[in-house]
N, C-alpha and C positions, 0 to 999 in steps of 0.2 A: 644895140636900140632897137632892132626889129626884136630881140627876145623879150625885150622889156615890155613891148606894145602887146604882147600876145599873153605875158604872165598873168594877169587875171583871168584872162579867157581857163589857163591851163587850171589854175587854182578853182575855178569856178567847177568846171569840168572834173577834178579832182573831189571836190566835195559835193558835189552830186551823186558820187558813187555810193554815199552812205546816208540818204535822205530818202524818204519815199518820193516816188514821180512826182506825184501832184503836188509835192512841195517847191520843185523845181522852175522859177520863173523862166517866161520866153525867154530864147538867145537873143531875143533883139532889146528886151530890156537891162539884161547883162551888159550886151555892147556899148548901150545908150548911159547906160550909169545910173538909171532910174529905178531899179529892182530894191527890193527890201534888202537892207546891211545885213539884217539878224537871221535870214531865213537858212545860212547854215550854221550857225552857231547857236541858236536857242532851239530850234524845233528838233535837229538830230540828236539831241539830250533827252527832250522829252517825248520823242520817239523808240530810244532805244531804253530808257526806262520801262516804257508802257508795253513795249515788246517783252523786256526781260519779267515783268511780274504781273503780266495778264495770266490768266489760268484758259486752258480752252472752255470752248463755249459749251453750255449744256444742251444738248438735243431731245426730243422725242421724251422717253420715260425719266431720264436723269433730270430733264426741267420740271415738269411735271406731279414727281411724285412725292415731293416732298409738299407741296400746295394739295394735293387728295389725300395725304396722310392727315393733315392740317383738318383740313375739311370734314373729311368723316369722323374725326374727335371731338371736332366741335359741332357738327350734327348729329353726335350719339348723347354728347353733354345735353345739350339743346333739348334732346327727348327725354331723357332722366332726369330734367330739370322739371320738364312739362308732366309728368306722371306716366310717361311711357314707358317703363324699365324693361321689359320685352322687346318692344321695337328697337332700343338703344342698344340691348343688347345681338340683336339680330342683327343691326348694320355696325355694331362694333366689329362682330365676328366676321360677316363678309367682306367687310375692311381688312381685316387681318388676313383671313386667306388670300384676297384676291393682292394684297401688298405682298404677301409672303411669295406666291404663285409668280407675281411679276418683277419682282426681285431676283426670286431663282432663276427664272429665265432671262432676265439681262446677265446677270451673273454669267451663264454660260454663254453668252453672246459676246464678252470681253473676249479682247484678242489675247492678252496674256494666258486665260483661261483654256482658249480654243487650243492654243498652241500647247499647254502643258496636256491638255487632254488627248491633243494628237502625239504630242511624245510618249505618254506614259501606253499609248496602243502600240506605238513601235518598239517602247521595252518588252512589251508583254509578249508580243510577236518573235522578237530575239530570244526572248526566254523559253518560248513552246521550241522555237528552232532545237535549241542550244541542248533543252531536254531531249528532243528527239535524236541527237546525235549523238548525246549519252547511252539512251538505250540499245542506240543501232552498234556503237562501240562494245556495251557489256554482251550483247547478244554475237557477236563478231567474236571474241575474246572468249565466251562460252563454246563457241562452235570451234576455235582454235584449240581449244583443250579436249573435244570429243576427237577430231579428227588424230589426234596426237595420241590417245588413248585406245583408239580403235585399231591400232596397227596391229597387233595381236589377233584381235578376230578377223582383220583383211588375211592375216598371214593363214589362218586357220582354215577360212573361208577358200581361197587359191588351192590349199593343201589338198581339200576335198576334191575340188575341182578337178587336177590334176590326177588323183588316184581316180575319180572317176573315168577321167579319158583314157587310162592306162587299162581301166577293167575294160572299155569299150574295146579298145583294141584288141585285146586279148580275147574277148566272146564272140566279136563279132563273125569268127569264122567258126564257130561250132554251131550249125545251124541245128534249127528244134527237132529235125529226123531222126537224130542222136538219142533222142530221150528214149527211141521205142524199144532199145535196147534194154532198159531198165526195168526190173521185174514189174508186174502189175500195168505199164504203162503199153495200152494197145494203139493199132493204127489210127481207131476212132479218136482216140484222145490227141493223135497227134493233128489230124484234120480239123478239130475243134480249136486248138490253139494256133493253128493256121488262120481261122477263120476268125479268130478275134485278134489277127495282125500281128501276134505273136511268133516271128520266123526265125530267131536267133538265140542262142543262151542270155546276151544281153536282154533282151527284151523282155523274159521267163521272170520279171521281177516279183517278189512276193504279193506287193499290192496287186499287180495286174491279174496273178494267178487267185485272188481273192476276191478278185472283182467278178470273175467268172463263175455262174450259178450253173452251169453244165459241166462241173469237173467236181467232182467229191472231194471230201477233205483228205482222204487216202492219196487220191492222187496229185491234189496239189499238194501233200506235205512230198512225195515221192519226188517231183519235177523242182521242188524248193532244195531237197537234199542233192538232186542232181546238179544243179547249178551253183549249191556250197561245194561242192567237190571239185569243180571245175575251177572255182575260186580259190581253193587250198591250194591248186596246182601253180596256177599264177601267182602267188601271195608273195614271193620272192621278188618278182617284177615290179611291183607297185612301189613305188616311193616313199619313205618315209618321211622326208623332209624338203623342202622347197630346194631348186638349185640355186646358187648364188647371184645367177642372172634373176630369176624371178625376186629373190630378196631385193636385189638393187631396184627393179621395177616399183616394188611395193614402196619402197625406202623413198627414192625419187617421187612419187605419185603426194606420199604424205608431204615431203618439204615441200614441193610445189603447192599445195592447197593450203600449207602454212604461212609458206612466203604471200600468195596471192591476198590471205587473209590478213597478214601485216599489213601490207601495201593500203587494202582497205580502211585498215585501223587509221593506219598514218594519216589517210585524206581526211578521216573523219575528225582527226584530231586537230587536221590543218584547218577542216571547215568550222571546228569549234572555235579555234584560235581568232578567226577572220573575224566570227559573228560575235564572238567576245568582245572584241576592237569595234566593232561598229556599235554594239551597246555600250560602250564606255562613252564613244563620242556622241550619241543621242544624249546619254546621261549628261555631257559635259555641257550640250547645248541647252539641257532644262535647267541645270545651273545658272545659265546665265538670264533666263528669263525670271523678272521678277514675279513674286510668288503674290495670291491675292485671296482672301477667304472673303467666305459670303458675308460673315460680320462686317468686316471692313470695307466691303463693296454698299453694306444696307446703309452702313454710316456717311457714304459719301452720297447715298441718296438722300440722306438728310443732311446735308451740308454740315457735318462734324467732322470730316476725313477725305482725305484726299487719295486718289488712285496711284499707286506707284510708281513712278519714272521708268520708262520703258531703257532696258538696256543699250546702251552705244557700245560699239569696238572703237577705239583709236585706231585711226588708218594708217599703215605703216610710212607712208608716205610723209605724213603730219607731226608723227612720233619722232621722226629722223630730226635731229638738232642739224643746226646750222654746221659747226663745225664737221661735223659727220658729211654732209652735202659736199662741202668743201672738198673734204678729203677722198670723198667718193668722184668728185666731177676731173676730168682730164687735163694734165697740167696744159698751160697755152704755149704757143710755140713762140717765141720773140720773132718780132719783124725784123728781116734781114736788116744791117747797117752798112751803110759804104760811104768814104769822104769824097767819093768821085757824084757830082750833084748831076751830071750829064745821063739823058735818057738810056736805057738797057741797049737798044737797037746801035749806040754810037761806042759803048763799052767793049765791045769786042776786040777792038782792035788794041 
């Protein structure tokens, strides 16, 4: 009986959830039974139909564009009929350019167009990043090939350095005073060589001797022949090839450079793959946005077409069926049953 007494109130509360708040009568009228009986039958259906069929209200430019276009057209026609063709043409041209500018400005302010423009900028930025990464990979690969091809050059340069060190070790003990024993070389020439900083046979290189203007050509040639004779004596001690340790050092250096360049190329490839994935995500978001052309927007302003409906993503919770929700729900644990009706504290015995 108590449930039957509150059933009308429960039904009224349930039906009030589907209508506008101003349509619901006061609670006192519902309890007294004096409210209208059709407030939850006729009006909710009309409200739903009105909601479903109503279009978004036009404001600003969307509202006055068509009246302004018609007014400008009629005014131009009136001026033409009145015999003022130039004024009619000027008004029509001014109205046309003003309408085109206004429609283009409004078109760029549409949410879908702005989002497309912003996503286009993101795609262009990703394209630039991918292009720069590709150029970086090409430069790294070219540098890697150069490092591999310069191993012979590095070997030759290192052999030259080793031979120069061997020449220094052999000629640094032959002081420049020994050149005084050569025919045509006097003590005066030795003093001039020491004054120029040439104190050993190693320092008496041909280019340094040619730079000395105080020595004659014959003296310079005799000193060069003396140094060449010393080099010929130690020719057998000069290395012709690099040692195995030097070969391994050069090879390890080249391999280390190549491996470092490989690691940089791999990192650039990973970055490129990530940037391409992000670009595809942006393009997927762009495909979900409805496209709107300027011509369609102009037709919308002229009340000849409508704007595309915004894309809606179905929610994952709403897309699940009732069977899936029941299957995902945890099983209910049945309540324990017992034939003993006594309280639990009396059952222990």
